[in-house]
N, C-alpha and C positions, 0 to 999 in steps of 0.2 A: 153203608157197606167202608166207609171209613172207623164208625164204632168196633164194627169186626177187627178190621186192621189191629187200631189202638190195643183191641182187648187180647188180641192174637200177641203183640210185643210185650204188654203188660204181664201174660203167661211167661213170657220166655224171660224176662228180667227176674221172674218170682220165679221160676223153676231154677235156673243159674244162677243163683247166688252166690257168696261164699261156700267155701270146703272145710271140713276139719282137717285141722292139722297134726292132731295125734291119733286121729284114726288109723287102727290096723292095716293090713296088706288086704283082707278078707273081705273088710269095710268097704276098703278104696275100691275097688274089683267090684263088689257089688252097684255102690254107688255112682263105679263108673257105664256099667250094663242096665243102671235105671237110668241114667242120664243120656246112653246113646236111643233108648226109647223113647223118651222125653224130647228128644232130637227129630225123631224120626217123625214122631205126630205132628212136630210143630212146624215142619218143614211140607208136611203133609199140608196142615191149614195152609199155606203161605202160597203154595200153587194153586189149592183151592181159591183163594183171595185173588191171587193173580189173574186168574180164569174168569172170575167173575167181573174183575174190572176190563179184560179185554173185552168182556160183551158187553158192559154199559161204553163203550167208546166203540164199539161196532153201529150202537143203536142209536148214540148221538149221532155218528156219522149219517149213516142211513138215513134218521130223520131230519137232518140240517138244524140241531137244536143248538144256536149260538143264544149268545146275552144281543146281541145288537139285534136280531129277530123280536128278540121278546120282548122291546123298548117301542 
């Protein structure tokens, strides 16, 4: 799960890099629309990861898995 979270953050950082200062109005608008789609996709992925983390926590609480009980 932590690898999935790290990959999601890496995708976010890669996709939202620097902007082209010399781009025209049309190119900027198209780029903004593409970014909106990417942001939506990443937000959906983050919601999925959050749900997985909550499920894992519920399982941990249900089965009483603690470090002290394993030692």
